[in-house]
Backbone bond lengths (Angstrom), bond angles and torsions (degrees), N, CA, C in turn:
res aa  C-N    CA-C-N  psi(-1)  N-CA   C-N-CA  omega(-1)  CA-C   N-CA-C  phi
1 M - - - 1.444 - - 1.523 109.95 -
2 G 1.318 117.82 107.93 1.420 121.16 176.77 1.530 113.82 74.77
3 Y 1.349 116.98 15.09 1.441 120.67 -179.77 1.520 110.10 -119.92
4 G 1.332 115.31 162.97 1.467 121.12 167.74 1.507 115.11 77.85
5 R 1.315 114.49 -171.29 1.463 121.68 -177.36 1.512 111.92 -66.38
6 A 1.303 115.81 134.63 1.481 119.03 179.61 1.508 111.31 -65.06
7 D 1.348 117.24 -34.56 1.454 119.73 -178.45 1.523 111.44 -69.09
8 A 1.334 117.87 -10.73 1.451 120.56 178.42 1.511 112.41 -67.99
9 S 1.332 118.03 -5.94 1.443 120.07 174.63 1.554 111.34 -69.42
10 D 1.341 115.86 -11.44 1.464 121.14 175.01 1.528 106.52 -82.92
11 G 1.341 116.28 100.34 1.432 121.90 -176.92 1.525 115.78 -68.19
12 A 1.338 115.59 -15.65 1.467 118.02 179.47 1.522 110.84 -68.12
13 V 1.323 117.00 -30.22 1.468 122.03 -178.07 1.517 110.81 -100.71
14 F 1.348 117.61 -36.59 1.447 122.83 -177.44 1.525 109.61 -118.04
15 P 1.338 118.40 77.17 1.468 121.14 -171.54 1.528 115.09 -65.47
16 Y 1.350 117.52 -24.00 1.462 119.60 -176.23 1.503 113.06 -110.11
17 V 1.332 118.64 13.06 1.465 121.55 178.33 1.525 108.22 -113.56
18 F 1.342 115.06 128.51 1.468 120.63 179.94 1.530 109.40 -123.30
19 T 1.313 115.53 127.60 1.465 121.35 -174.98 1.521 112.63 -108.26
20 L 1.309 118.58 18.91 1.467 122.47 179.84 1.524 110.50 -62.76
21 P 1.311 118.25 150.10 1.469 127.32 1.32 1.535 113.58 -94.17
22 A 1.345 116.84 -1.64 1.466 120.24 -178.97 1.519 108.80 -162.42
23 T 1.322 117.02 143.29 1.462 120.22 175.96 1.537 109.87 -88.44
24 Y 1.328 114.89 171.47 1.453 119.81 174.81 1.526 110.65 -64.13
25 W 1.327 116.66 -35.09 1.469 119.79 178.81 1.528 110.26 -64.22
26 A 1.320 116.07 -42.84 1.477 119.92 177.69 1.515 110.58 -63.44
27 Q 1.347 116.80 -41.11 1.452 119.81 -179.90 1.524 110.89 -63.37
28 A 1.345 116.93 -42.15 1.471 120.24 178.59 1.514 111.26 -60.17
29 D 1.341 116.99 -43.48 1.460 120.58 178.21 1.528 111.43 -64.73
30 A 1.344 116.95 -39.25 1.462 120.57 178.95 1.543 110.08 -65.91
31 M 1.307 116.62 -37.75 1.464 119.66 178.32 1.518 112.02 -62.72
32 I 1.322 116.03 -41.51 1.469 119.98 179.33 1.532 109.68 -66.60
33 K 1.321 115.74 -37.65 1.483 118.36 175.55 1.507 110.82 -62.70
34 Y 1.304 117.51 -40.32 1.461 120.55 178.18 1.514 111.73 -64.46
35 V 1.319 116.23 -44.53 1.473 120.67 177.95 1.524 110.18 -59.36
36 G 1.359 116.32 -44.64 1.457 120.31 177.83 1.505 112.10 -60.27
37 D 1.339 116.81 -40.29 1.451 120.75 179.16 1.529 110.71 -64.12
38 Q 1.347 116.92 -39.05 1.478 121.02 179.47 1.523 111.43 -66.40
39 M 1.319 117.16 -26.68 1.468 120.59 -177.51 1.514 113.05 -97.50
40 G 1.345 116.98 1.58 1.444 120.01 176.99 1.500 115.40 97.87
41 G 1.340 117.81 14.62 1.446 121.67 178.24 1.526 111.54 135.30
42 L 1.321 116.48 148.59 1.451 120.06 -179.77 1.528 113.23 -61.03
43 D 1.330 117.31 -26.29 1.461 119.82 178.26 1.528 111.45 -65.51
44 K 1.322 116.55 -20.81 1.477 121.34 179.93 1.532 112.30 -76.50
45 L 1.336 117.19 -7.05 1.456 119.99 179.04 1.512 112.79 -79.95
46 K 1.309 117.26 -16.15 1.471 121.39 -178.63 1.548 108.77 -59.52
47 G 1.315 114.82 126.52 1.458 120.75 178.57 1.505 114.48 86.43
48 K 1.335 117.93 -6.03 1.451 121.90 178.85 1.539 110.58 -84.93
49 K 1.336 115.84 169.15 1.471 121.55 178.77 1.522 108.20 -117.98
50 I 1.331 115.24 125.84 1.466 121.36 176.85 1.539 107.94 -122.33
51 G 1.326 116.51 124.30 1.462 120.85 -177.57 1.506 112.60 -108.29
52 L 1.315 115.54 158.29 1.463 123.22 176.10 1.529 109.14 -128.80
53 V 1.346 115.12 115.13 1.448 121.52 171.47 1.551 106.44 -91.98
54 Y 1.330 117.90 121.30 1.452 118.76 -173.75 1.533 111.75 -142.73
55 I 1.316 115.55 145.73 1.448 120.89 174.30 1.521 107.14 -69.64
56 D 1.311 116.26 132.59 1.456 120.64 -167.62 1.544 112.04 -84.36
57 I 1.335 113.74 62.69 1.470 123.28 173.86 1.531 106.40 -135.06
58 A 1.321 117.32 176.94 1.473 121.18 -175.52 1.531 111.58 -56.71
59 Y 1.352 117.32 -44.04 1.458 120.01 179.73 1.539 111.77 -59.05
60 G 1.308 116.61 -44.19 1.464 120.54 -178.60 1.511 113.46 -64.82
61 K 1.330 115.54 -26.11 1.477 120.10 -178.17 1.516 113.12 -87.51
62 E 1.343 117.44 -6.36 1.463 121.20 -175.75 1.541 114.58 -51.22
63 P 1.336 120.87 -44.00 1.468 118.48 -174.21 1.536 114.21 -80.42
64 I 1.305 117.85 -5.94 1.463 120.29 -169.29 1.532 111.65 -61.65
65 A 1.341 117.25 -44.26 1.480 119.70 -178.45 1.525 110.98 -60.41
66 T 1.339 116.86 -42.14 1.467 120.16 179.48 1.528 110.72 -66.93
67 L 1.306 118.39 -44.32 1.457 121.66 -177.10 1.533 110.91 -68.80
68 E 1.322 117.90 -32.71 1.448 120.44 175.62 1.516 111.28 -70.04
69 K 1.325 116.13 -42.10 1.486 120.27 178.15 1.531 110.23 -61.23
70 L 1.325 116.30 -43.87 1.473 120.49 -178.78 1.521 111.39 -69.91
71 S 1.336 117.18 -31.42 1.491 119.24 177.48 1.506 110.70 -65.32
72 Q 1.328 116.89 -36.74 1.451 120.57 177.13 1.505 111.42 -69.44
73 K 1.302 116.58 -36.52 1.470 121.50 -178.64 1.520 112.26 -74.89
74 L 1.341 116.42 -41.06 1.473 121.50 -171.06 1.532 113.61 -100.86
75 G 1.334 116.80 -14.51 1.471 119.65 174.47 1.503 115.96 86.12
76 Y 1.333 118.59 16.87 1.465 118.32 174.85 1.536 109.62 -91.53
77 T 1.308 117.13 158.23 1.460 123.71 175.66 1.515 109.01 -86.83
78 F 1.314 117.92 125.74 1.467 122.68 -177.74 1.530 108.92 -101.06
79 L 1.331 116.21 121.11 1.462 123.14 -177.92 1.519 108.75 -111.88
80 K 1.341 116.62 134.23 1.467 122.05 -177.93 1.516 110.58 -111.63
81 Y 1.335 116.28 132.97 1.466 122.63 179.02 1.515 110.60 -127.98
82 P 1.322 117.66 83.84 1.477 119.96 -180.00 1.526 111.89 -71.26
83 V 1.308 115.89 142.76 1.462 122.70 178.91 1.535 107.83 -124.21
84 S 1.324 116.48 126.81 1.476 120.13 -179.36 1.516 109.35 -68.70
85 A 1.337 115.36 139.52 1.469 121.24 178.24 1.547 108.48 -66.89
86 P 1.337 116.72 145.54 1.467 128.74 4.87 1.515 114.68 -85.06
87 G 1.346 117.67 -0.48 1.467 119.41 175.66 1.506 115.70 98.37
88 I 1.326 116.78 18.12 1.473 119.92 -179.41 1.532 110.88 -77.18
89 E 1.348 117.49 -34.21 1.460 121.08 -177.23 1.541 108.84 -100.66
90 Q 1.338 115.88 108.74 1.475 120.64 -177.41 1.532 112.25 -130.91
91 S 1.299 119.10 10.45 1.475 120.26 -173.53 1.525 112.25 -58.36
92 A 1.357 116.73 -41.57 1.468 119.49 -179.45 1.513 110.25 -66.96
93 T 1.314 117.75 -35.29 1.462 122.57 179.35 1.537 110.47 -61.48
94 W 1.316 116.20 -47.82 1.473 119.55 -175.96 1.529 112.28 -75.29
95 L 1.327 116.22 -24.77 1.469 118.06 172.13 1.525 110.36 -66.41
96 Q 1.348 116.10 -40.98 1.447 121.42 177.40 1.508 111.41 -64.72
97 I 1.337 117.68 -40.78 1.461 122.23 178.67 1.534 110.47 -65.42
98 R 1.299 116.39 -39.60 1.485 120.08 178.86 1.527 109.41 -63.32
99 Q 1.337 116.59 -35.75 1.475 119.54 -179.48 1.508 111.83 -75.32
100 Q 1.345 118.10 -41.89 1.461 121.49 -175.28 1.524 112.68 -86.36
101 R 1.302 116.90 -25.82 1.483 124.55 175.24 1.545 112.58 48.53
102 P 1.312 117.98 65.99 1.463 119.46 174.77 1.527 111.24 -60.32
103 D 1.339 115.44 147.46 1.481 118.85 -179.47 1.523 111.45 -69.97
104 W 1.313 116.73 -33.57 1.463 122.39 176.36 1.521 108.40 -138.29
105 L 1.320 115.66 150.67 1.455 120.69 -176.93 1.521 108.97 -132.09
106 L 1.327 116.55 128.74 1.464 123.15 175.40 1.528 108.05 -108.15
107 M 1.318 116.84 158.75 1.470 119.52 179.96 1.529 110.44 -140.66
108 W 1.317 115.34 130.43 1.487 123.17 169.15 1.499 106.19 -113.64
109 G 1.350 115.79 86.08 1.450 120.14 -176.14 1.508 112.28 -115.20
110 W 1.327 115.89 -178.50 1.459 121.45 -178.38 1.522 108.27 -156.52
111 G 1.316 116.01 137.20 1.440 121.35 172.61 1.514 113.49 59.33
112 V 1.339 115.13 -135.34 1.466 121.10 -175.63 1.518 112.93 -62.64
113 M 1.310 117.04 -20.29 1.473 119.95 178.64 1.529 111.22 -58.43
114 N 1.322 116.30 -35.42 1.475 120.86 -172.39 1.516 112.34 -65.49
115 S 1.326 117.96 -55.37 1.462 120.69 -179.41 1.519 110.75 -66.30
116 T 1.333 116.57 -33.06 1.463 119.94 176.12 1.513 111.10 -62.72
117 A 1.317 116.89 -42.04 1.478 122.01 178.60 1.508 111.64 -64.23
118 I 1.323 116.22 -42.43 1.463 120.54 -179.54 1.536 108.93 -62.51
119 K 1.323 116.78 -43.68 1.479 119.29 176.56 1.513 110.74 -62.90
120 G 1.337 116.19 -39.41 1.468 120.06 179.08 1.530 112.43 -63.77
121 A 1.328 115.06 -40.94 1.483 119.14 177.47 1.530 110.39 -62.02
122 A 1.337 116.68 -43.78 1.450 120.21 -179.80 1.517 110.91 -64.08
123 A 1.340 117.56 -37.59 1.464 122.70 -176.34 1.528 111.44 -64.37
124 V 1.357 117.41 -31.52 1.459 119.88 -179.04 1.529 112.20 -100.48
125 G 1.349 115.21 7.50 1.453 120.06 175.37 1.526 114.06 74.93
126 Y 1.364 116.79 25.69 1.452 118.84 178.55 1.549 108.33 -74.92
127 P 1.351 117.31 134.97 1.473 120.06 -177.72 1.541 110.41 -66.42
128 M 1.322 115.34 118.54 1.469 120.68 -172.66 1.523 111.62 -64.82
129 D 1.348 118.33 -28.93 1.457 119.91 -178.61 1.519 111.88 -76.96
130 H 1.340 117.59 -1.38 1.474 122.59 174.27 1.534 111.05 -108.98
131 F 1.336 116.30 15.14 1.451 122.45 -176.27 1.535 106.82 -119.43
132 I 1.345 116.87 117.60 1.462 122.77 -173.16 1.523 110.73 -126.80
133 G 1.344 116.87 121.31 1.435 120.37 -179.98 1.530 113.48 -98.29
134 V 1.303 114.67 160.74 1.472 121.79 172.87 1.535 107.12 -65.45
135 W 1.334 117.82 165.81 1.471 119.12 -176.93 1.535 113.56 -63.07
136 W 1.343 117.21 -21.19 1.480 119.87 174.86 1.534 111.15 -83.15
137 S 1.306 115.98 1.10 1.487 120.84 172.73 1.529 109.62 -117.80
138 G 1.335 116.35 22.70 1.447 120.33 -173.63 1.520 115.48 -134.97
139 S 1.330 116.17 48.52 1.455 120.96 176.59 1.528 108.92 -126.15
140 E 1.302 116.68 172.81 1.460 121.18 -177.95 1.531 113.60 -57.57
141 P 1.313 120.19 -42.08 1.463 119.60 178.26 1.532 114.04 -63.31
142 D 1.308 117.09 -15.81 1.460 120.25 -179.70 1.529 111.80 -85.69
143 V 1.343 116.81 -25.96 1.455 119.43 -174.73 1.533 113.23 -109.92
144 V 1.322 118.33 -35.77 1.463 120.40 -177.26 1.520 112.44 -55.41
145 P 1.380 120.28 -44.66 1.456 119.29 -179.57 1.529 113.40 -61.66
146 A 1.337 117.77 -22.44 1.471 120.53 -178.36 1.525 111.58 -85.08
147 G 1.349 117.54 -7.09 1.457 120.84 176.12 1.520 112.73 62.47
148 E 1.330 116.37 -140.11 1.453 123.34 -178.28 1.517 112.12 -62.84
149 A 1.330 116.58 -23.56 1.469 120.07 -178.31 1.540 111.09 -62.11
150 A 1.346 116.95 -24.82 1.478 120.20 -174.51 1.536 112.89 -84.79
151 V 1.328 118.50 -11.45 1.452 119.94 -177.44 1.535 110.51 -59.54
152 G 1.327 115.58 128.56 1.441 121.11 -178.82 1.509 115.02 96.55
153 Y 1.329 116.66 -13.69 1.471 121.38 178.42 1.532 109.61 -65.02
154 K 1.336 116.65 148.39 1.455 122.71 -176.13 1.532 110.84 -123.23
155 S 1.306 115.44 162.00 1.465 120.54 171.56 1.497 111.08 -153.99
156 G 1.311 115.24 161.09 1.452 121.17 171.10 1.524 109.49 -76.57
157 T 1.332 116.95 157.73 1.451 121.68 174.43 1.538 109.47 -159.30
158 F 1.321 115.41 161.62 1.470 118.34 176.37 1.532 110.38 -124.08
159 H 1.331 115.65 19.15 1.467 119.56 177.69 1.532 109.15 -161.80
160 G 1.314 115.55 167.00 1.434 121.29 -179.71 1.527 112.34 -82.92
161 A 1.324 116.33 160.32 1.448 123.38 174.74 1.527 109.19 -112.94
162 G 1.314 116.53 160.02 1.472 119.95 177.77 1.516 113.06 102.64
163 Q 1.322 115.48 177.31 1.469 121.94 -175.94 1.529 113.75 -101.33
164 D 1.331 116.36 1.90 1.467 118.76 -171.83 1.540 112.66 -87.88
165 Y 1.312 115.56 51.90 1.473 121.75 178.25 1.549 106.77 -136.98
166 G 1.313 116.47 142.56 1.436 120.61 -175.82 1.515 113.89 -53.72
167 V 1.334 115.86 -45.94 1.458 118.68 -177.22 1.514 112.10 -65.91
168 V 1.340 118.42 -34.95 1.442 122.73 177.86 1.518 110.46 -70.36
169 K 1.346 116.34 -40.67 1.461 119.83 177.45 1.523 110.73 -63.28
170 D 1.336 116.19 -34.96 1.477 119.82 176.92 1.516 111.82 -65.26
171 I 1.337 115.90 -38.25 1.459 119.29 177.98 1.538 110.09 -63.23
172 L 1.332 116.30 -40.65 1.465 120.18 177.16 1.534 110.37 -63.72
173 K 1.331 115.16 -43.39 1.482 120.03 -175.41 1.527 111.71 -69.99
174 Y 1.328 117.21 -47.04 1.447 120.19 -170.74 1.544 114.08 -94.34
175 V 1.318 116.08 -12.76 1.472 119.68 -179.83 1.523 110.63 -115.71
176 Y 1.326 117.28 -62.42 1.467 120.57 -172.30 1.525 112.93 -73.82
177 D 1.330 117.81 -33.15 1.453 120.21 177.60 1.536 111.00 -70.11
178 K 1.340 115.54 -12.76 1.473 120.44 179.47 1.516 110.41 -111.73
179 N 1.361 114.85 24.75 1.458 121.83 175.37 1.524 113.29 63.50
180 G 1.332 115.26 30.84 1.468 119.37 176.04 1.518 110.58 -104.34
181 G 1.321 116.24 -166.53 1.465 121.49 177.55 1.498 112.76 95.04
182 H 1.328 115.49 160.75 1.483 121.41 -175.88 1.514 111.68 -114.21
183 T 1.344 117.80 8.83 1.447 119.77 175.49 1.525 107.37 -143.82
184 T 1.297 117.98 179.01 1.484 119.85 179.50 1.514 109.61 -79.68
185 R 1.317 115.96 153.23 1.452 121.92 -175.05 1.533 112.30 -56.31
186 D 1.338 117.67 -36.34 1.448 119.87 -176.85 1.519 113.54 -68.14
187 K 1.340 116.17 -18.14 1.457 120.80 178.37 1.535 112.39 -81.52
188 V 1.320 116.80 -16.85 1.462 120.61 178.49 1.534 109.36 -65.73
189 G 1.306 116.87 124.99 1.452 121.41 -178.56 1.510 113.08 100.93
190 E 1.338 116.93 -9.79 1.468 117.98 173.87 1.536 108.50 -65.33
191 V 1.318 115.51 163.52 1.467 121.36 -173.71 1.540 111.50 -54.04
192 L 1.320 117.23 -51.23 1.463 119.27 -176.11 1.510 112.30 -70.51
193 F 1.339 118.79 -30.17 1.463 121.14 174.30 1.525 109.56 -63.65
194 N 1.330 116.18 -50.13 1.482 120.03 -178.82 1.525 110.89 -65.84
195 R 1.301 117.05 -28.00 1.472 119.43 176.26 1.519 110.04 -66.66
196 G 1.308 115.92 -35.71 1.464 120.22 174.14 1.509 111.86 -65.44
197 V 1.333 116.70 -38.92 1.463 121.22 177.04 1.511 110.55 -61.47
198 I 1.339 116.07 -45.86 1.470 120.79 178.58 1.521 110.82 -59.79
199 N 1.323 115.55 -45.86 1.466 120.00 -179.82 1.523 111.29 -60.32
200 A 1.330 116.06 -39.60 1.461 120.16 177.74 1.522 112.00 -64.08
201 I 1.341 115.82 -40.16 1.474 120.60 178.15 1.530 109.33 -60.66
202 Y 1.320 117.53 -47.18 1.469 120.27 -179.27 1.533 110.65 -60.41
203 D 1.336 117.01 -45.68 1.458 120.75 -179.43 1.510 111.74 -63.58
204 L 1.328 116.68 -50.32 1.461 120.19 -175.99 1.523 112.50 -66.00
205 E 1.344 116.98 -39.60 1.467 119.13 179.34 1.529 110.32 -68.92
206 S 1.302 118.57 -31.98 1.462 120.08 176.41 1.529 110.89 -70.34
207 I 1.334 115.81 -37.88 1.461 118.74 176.54 1.532 110.80 -66.96
208 R 1.319 116.98 -41.68 1.474 119.74 175.81 1.521 111.41 -59.12
209 T 1.319 115.18 -42.88 1.456 119.65 178.94 1.525 110.75 -61.98
210 A 1.334 116.87 -43.00 1.445 120.65 178.30 1.519 112.66 -65.73
211 Q 1.345 116.83 -41.11 1.452 118.84 -178.89 1.507 112.63 -69.43
212 A 1.342 117.32 -24.31 1.454 119.54 175.03 1.522 111.81 -65.23
213 K 1.334 115.23 -24.88 1.468 120.23 179.31 1.544 111.41 -96.49
214 F 1.333 116.37 -44.31 1.468 120.04 -170.09 1.528 112.71 -101.17
215 G 1.334 117.95 -3.23 1.454 120.98 179.36 1.522 112.34 100.29
216 K 1.326 116.39 154.19 1.462 121.07 -178.91 1.533 109.14 -82.41
217 K 1.314 113.67 84.00 1.474 122.11 -177.03 1.528 106.15 -151.63
218 P 1.339 116.34 168.33 1.474 118.86 174.25 1.535 110.55 -56.11
219 L 1.327 115.47 133.01 1.458 119.93 -173.47 1.529 111.67 -103.13
220 K 1.321 114.96 152.21 1.466 120.83 172.11 1.514 110.17 -84.84
221 G 1.311 115.96 165.31 1.459 119.97 179.68 1.502 113.65 -56.13
222 E 1.321 115.96 -42.60 1.473 119.59 -178.97 1.539 112.12 -68.24
223 D 1.363 116.00 -26.47 1.466 119.43 176.41 1.524 110.26 -68.38
224 V 1.324 117.02 -44.60 1.482 121.12 178.86 1.518 109.52 -68.20
225 Q 1.318 116.93 -35.61 1.476 118.89 175.16 1.521 110.08 -58.76
226 W 1.307 117.44 -43.97 1.454 121.41 177.61 1.532 109.41 -61.58
227 G 1.337 116.58 -41.54 1.458 119.65 178.90 1.510 111.97 -61.05
228 Y 1.301 116.35 -41.50 1.474 119.39 177.72 1.533 111.06 -65.04
229 E 1.323 116.74 -40.60 1.468 119.75 -177.65 1.531 112.24 -73.36
230 H 1.316 116.36 -8.67 1.462 120.78 174.82 1.523 112.25 -118.91
231 L 1.338 116.47 17.78 1.431 121.34 179.47 1.519 111.03 -67.17
232 D 1.316 116.85 133.00 1.457 121.65 -179.56 1.546 107.53 -146.38
233 I 1.319 116.08 90.39 1.459 121.38 178.50 1.516 108.56 -91.87
234 T 1.286 116.42 101.47 1.465 123.00 -175.29 1.524 111.29 -83.79
235 P 1.312 118.59 165.26 1.477 120.97 174.25 1.530 112.13 -53.77
236 Q 1.353 116.33 -40.59 1.443 119.98 179.05 1.547 110.95 -63.32
237 R 1.344 116.49 -40.35 1.445 118.79 -179.17 1.543 110.78 -68.88
238 I 1.332 116.82 -35.33 1.462 120.84 177.03 1.525 109.81 -59.95
239 T 1.343 116.02 -43.30 1.456 120.39 178.03 1.532 111.25 -62.02
240 E 1.310 115.65 -42.79 1.482 120.89 179.23 1.524 111.02 -61.17
241 L 1.311 116.66 -35.15 1.450 123.02 -178.81 1.515 113.01 -79.35
242 G 1.324 117.48 -9.46 1.457 121.51 -176.13 1.509 112.57 73.67
243 A 1.324 116.48 31.01 1.454 121.72 -174.59 1.508 112.62 -115.65
244 D 1.321 119.05 20.91 1.475 122.27 177.21 1.538 108.45 -58.79
245 G 1.340 115.32 129.40 1.458 120.41 179.44 1.511 113.98 84.06
246 L 1.335 116.89 -20.31 1.451 121.25 -179.32 1.509 111.96 -80.64
247 M 1.339 116.82 -32.12 1.459 121.35 -173.63 1.532 109.72 -150.51
248 V 1.309 116.50 170.67 1.457 121.96 178.22 1.527 108.70 -109.27
249 P 1.334 116.15 158.00 1.470 119.19 173.94 1.538 110.61 -59.04
250 I 1.305 115.27 151.65 1.467 119.19 179.15 1.505 111.18 -147.31
251 Q 1.322 115.72 140.69 1.459 121.83 177.54 1.507 109.05 -135.25
252 L 1.316 117.68 129.33 1.467 121.95 -178.55 1.509 110.52 -113.55
253 S 1.319 116.96 168.86 1.463 122.45 176.91 1.516 108.46 -154.06
254 C 1.305 115.67 178.39 1.470 121.13 176.48 1.536 110.09 -55.79
255 A 1.323 116.92 -45.56 1.452 121.14 -175.34 1.519 113.15 -81.29
256 N 1.326 116.99 -25.08 1.473 121.38 -174.88 1.515 110.72 -122.76
257 H 1.343 114.67 104.87 1.459 121.12 180.00 1.523 112.70 -98.18
258 E 1.335 116.28 13.42 1.457 120.84 -176.68 1.514 113.39 -112.15
259 G 1.302 117.82 -44.58 1.456 122.03 -168.78 1.517 108.39 101.09
260 N 1.310 117.48 -148.97 1.463 121.19 -179.28 1.505 115.01 -88.44
261 G 1.355 116.17 -13.27 1.446 118.97 176.39 1.505 116.43 74.29
262 Q 1.332 117.88 26.33 1.464 119.92 -176.46 1.526 112.68 -73.15
263 V 1.321 115.56 142.97 1.449 122.32 -176.15 1.532 109.49 -135.17
264 R 1.341 115.96 148.40 1.463 120.36 173.03 1.522 108.04 -119.52
265 I 1.325 115.49 158.94 1.462 121.62 174.74 1.520 108.58 -106.43
266 Q 1.318 116.34 132.23 1.450 122.36 177.93 1.524 109.67 -119.05
267 Q 1.336 116.09 159.35 1.470 120.23 -177.37 1.522 109.32 -134.46
268 W 1.320 116.67 142.20 1.455 123.64 -179.83 1.522 109.78 -89.50
269 D 1.356 116.87 124.70 1.453 119.94 -177.68 1.539 112.05 -102.05
270 G 1.320 116.45 9.42 1.449 120.99 -178.20 1.523 113.11 105.55
271 K 1.360 115.36 -21.64 1.456 120.39 178.73 1.531 112.43 -132.35
272 H 1.353 114.81 -33.81 1.448 118.86 -172.70 1.548 109.38 -139.68
273 W 1.340 114.75 159.52 1.450 121.53 169.50 1.502 108.81 -91.77
274 K 1.334 117.09 132.09 1.466 122.51 179.20 1.543 109.28 -125.87
275 F 1.312 116.61 139.22 1.467 120.81 173.36 1.502 109.99 -62.86
276 V 1.349 116.15 135.36 1.476 119.02 173.80 1.534 110.11 -125.34
277 S 1.318 116.17 12.31 1.462 121.13 173.70 1.506 108.79 -146.50
278 D 1.322 115.55 163.38 1.445 120.95 169.55 1.509 106.85 -81.09
279 W 1.335 117.11 -177.56 1.470 120.66 174.05 1.530 107.94 -66.51
280 I 1.318 117.19 131.10 1.456 122.72 -177.58 1.520 108.56 -105.06
281 Q 1.321 117.39 125.18 1.459 123.06 178.99 1.525 109.47 -92.42
282 P 1.310 118.52 113.05 1.471 119.73 177.46 1.516 112.03 -71.82
283 D 1.297 115.34 172.19 1.485 122.90 -177.11 1.521 108.84 -75.18
284 R 1.334 116.77 95.39 1.464 121.12 -176.14 1.521 112.50 -64.01
285 A 1.336 117.56 -39.66 1.458 119.46 -178.46 1.540 111.21 -63.51
286 M 1.310 117.01 -46.67 1.453 120.87 178.93 1.535 111.51 -62.13
287 L 1.343 115.33 -47.80 1.455 119.56 -176.02 1.527 112.42 -66.77
288 T 1.337 116.80 -41.70 1.457 120.04 179.81 1.539 110.36 -61.33
289 E 1.294 117.48 -39.66 1.469 121.05 176.79 1.548 109.83 -64.44
290 M 1.322 117.81 -42.08 1.444 121.26 178.09 1.520 110.63 -63.18
291 Y 1.346 117.46 -46.50 1.448 121.23 179.09 1.534 111.18 -57.33
292 K 1.339 114.42 -47.50 1.468 119.83 -176.23 1.509 111.56 -63.62
293 D 1.347 116.51 -47.04 1.465 120.08 -178.08 1.546 110.87 -62.24
294 S 1.323 115.64 -44.19 1.454 119.64 -178.94 1.546 112.14 -67.55
295 A 1.346 115.58 -42.71 1.460 119.85 -179.60 1.504 111.89 -65.94
296 L 1.325 117.84 -41.41 1.450 120.50 179.95 1.532 111.57 -68.39
297 A 1.308 116.73 -33.94 1.479 120.18 175.56 1.517 110.14 -64.27
298 Y 1.354 116.12 -41.33 1.460 120.76 177.35 1.517 110.48 -64.81
299 A 1.333 117.65 -43.06 1.433 121.57 178.95 1.525 112.47 -59.90
300 K 1.329 114.69 -41.76 1.456 119.63 178.85 1.519 111.35 -64.88
301 E 1.330 115.51 -42.86 1.454 120.96 179.72 1.531 112.49 -62.62
302 K 1.345 116.28 -39.55 1.454 121.52 -175.43 1.535 113.01 -95.15
303 G 1.314 117.87 -0.25 1.454 120.71 -179.85 1.521 113.68 70.34
304 I 1.339 115.80 34.31 1.474 121.12 179.94 1.534 110.13 -94.97
305 T 1.309 116.88 132.64 1.472 121.23 174.17 1.517 109.22 -92.17
306 P 1.331 118.08 111.62 1.487 120.37 -178.80 1.539 111.12 -60.03
307 R 1.347 113.73 147.47 1.459 118.77 175.63 1.539 109.22 -70.05
308 D 1.301 114.99 153.01 1.459 121.08 172.28 1.524 107.70 -93.39
309 C 1.347 116.18 97.68 1.462 119.65 -174.67 1.520 113.43 -66.65
310 S 1.342 117.43 -18.34 1.447 119.09 177.59 1.536 111.87 -68.10
311 K 1.330 116.68 -16.81 1.463 121.92 179.88 1.512 112.62 -98.94
312 E 1.344 116.25 -4.56 1.474 118.98 -178.80 1.517 109.70 -85.23
313 M 1.289 116.54 139.68 1.464 123.14 179.87 1.519 109.31 -122.33
């Protein structure tokens, strides 16, 4: 979930890798759509400058292909700001940003790099409400260390934060009210806690799907793979799970290990994360073509024969 190669959403080449509910490429496209919406339309991006601050490893480079493709399509200038891991030293990066002054700034960071970048943005007077991080740069540990400097900062997300969801309230009632749990009560509902809840829902619903076919018994890896490829979490099922507002419906298949790739933008108000966008639907046609081209190139390089998903049941 949210890990690995974005092209791994092509199940024909990567049968055991699932990138639900959205890839980094989908998130990058959704972010650009959000920026366009804030400026009055994607056509308003022409001539603007959009930068990417990223940790200089494979993960950090994931959105570059999408952002470059969209820059050619929409006419904005794409600026890249690599940061050496672990990301503690960024002074030269923020000096460059102060000089070039991108209109919007995205970030693909990790760990200590995130709060360091937020402090760096504040130090050069970059407008925090024009600074949007990837979902791994959008949790409480990323903003709390930056203090007041982080207020207004935004990030992508694929789920809600906070305790105001049925499933989270049940965890409080049946676990924490009975002196259970592996963290303190106040951490329940934080971004990374709820991300774990979402991950558990995906795993358990896939196992339930597999057991409906193979029987309620210990399952083999290929059984659970089948369950994932037939996962269909409907709006009705989300309500039954107590997850209304926490997540979106998702349906997977042999060919599609991602789903629809919907993303929301959230903003830090100094105490809580709040949604500042509706669910954003990325360009499925463009992304599917990118996934397929990249996955098939990888298959050719590694001598992999893709599955024929039309024959999978």
